[in-house]
C-alpha positions in Angstrom: 129.3 82.0 102.6 130.2 81.3 99.0 129.3 78.2 97.1 131.4 75.2 98.2 132.7 76.9 101.3 133.1 75.1 104.6 133.0 76.2 108.1 133.6 74.5 111.4 132.4 75.7 114.8 133.2 74.4 118.1 130.6 74.6 120.9 129.8 73.3 124.3 126.2 72.6 124.7 124.6 72.2 128.2 122.2 69.4 127.0 121.3 67.4 124.0 118.3 69.6 123.1 120.7 72.5 122.4 122.7 70.2 120.0 119.5 69.2 118.1 118.3 72.8 118.0 121.6 74.2 116.5 121.8 71.4 113.9 118.2 71.7 113.0 118.4 75.4 112.4 121.7 75.1 110.4 120.0 72.6 108.1 117.0 74.7 107.8 119.1 77.7 106.8 120.3 75.7 103.9 123.6 74.3 105.0 124.6 70.6 104.7 127.0 68.9 107.2 126.7 67.6 110.7 128.4 67.0 114.0 131.9 65.7 114.7 132.7 64.6 118.3 136.3 64.3 119.5 136.8 61.9 122.4 133.1 61.0 122.8 133.7 58.5 125.8 135.5 61.2 127.8 133.7 63.8 129.9 136.6 66.3 130.2 138.1 66.0 126.8 134.9 65.8 124.7 134.7 68.4 122.0 131.8 68.9 119.7 132.2 70.6 116.3 129.4 71.7 113.9 130.7 71.2 110.2 128.7 73.3 107.8 129.1 73.2 104.0 127.4 75.5 101.7 126.0 74.6 98.2 128.0 72.5 95.8 128.5 68.7 96.1 128.0 67.0 99.3 131.2 66.7 101.2 132.2 63.9 103.6 132.5 64.8 107.4 135.8 64.3 109.0 136.2 61.7 111.6 136.5 62.7 115.2 139.7 62.1 117.2 139.4 59.1 119.6 136.5 57.4 117.7 138.5 54.7 115.8 137.6 51.2 116.7 139.7 49.7 119.3 141.4 46.3 118.6 142.2 43.7 121.2 145.7 44.9 121.2 146.6 48.0 123.2 148.1 50.6 120.9 151.1 52.4 122.4 152.1 55.9 121.4 155.0 57.6 123.0 154.1 61.0 121.6 153.7 62.5 125.1 157.2 61.1 125.9 158.7 62.8 122.9 157.0 66.1 123.6 158.1 66.0 127.2 161.8 65.3 126.0 161.5 68.3 123.6 160.3 70.5 126.4 163.1 69.6 128.8 165.7 70.4 126.2 164.2 73.9 125.7 163.7 74.7 129.4 164.8 77.8 130.9 167.8 77.5 133.3 166.9 76.8 136.9 166.5 79.9 139.1 169.4 81.2 141.0 171.8 79.1 138.9 174.9 80.7 137.3 173.3 80.5 133.8 170.0 82.1 135.1 172.0 85.0 136.8 174.0 85.6 133.6 171.0 85.6 131.3 169.2 88.0 133.7 172.2 90.4 133.8 172.3 90.3 129.9 168.5 91.1 129.7 168.8 93.9 132.2 171.9 95.3 130.2 169.8 95.3 127.0 167.1 97.2 128.8 169.6 99.9 129.6 169.7 99.2 133.4 172.8 99.4 135.5 174.1 96.0 136.2 177.1 94.9 138.4 180.0 93.4 136.3 180.4 89.6 136.2 183.2 88.1 138.3 184.5 84.7 138.9 182.3 84.6 142.0 179.0 85.2 140.1 176.5 82.6 140.9 178.5 80.8 143.5 177.1 79.6 146.8 178.2 81.4 149.9 179.7 79.5 152.8 177.3 78.6 155.6 179.2 81.1 158.0 177.7 84.1 156.3 
């Protein structure tokens, strides 16, 4: 690595001795830096990053996600809700609906396959007698 370069590695250690070994060896190799832990209180979402800096001035480690001090108030973020709304707007049409059938026919035409022509009955429900 060139002088002043930075590198970040994400890893999943099995135990704390592996973390200590990796950090000790990287410091011994001449790198500065340390560990950044995202969501340290969660078992499933916990992510460990090894941040290494080579030469130059000492740089400040970034803060991990989910480590900010919690106040007495509950902070509300509707980011998931807005993401969900975006996803519902971009969804594919429901299977077996008229839109889905027309899209599929167009796709197959572009592929050069033989497709029956559209009619006013395309995508309609059949009567129960059938």
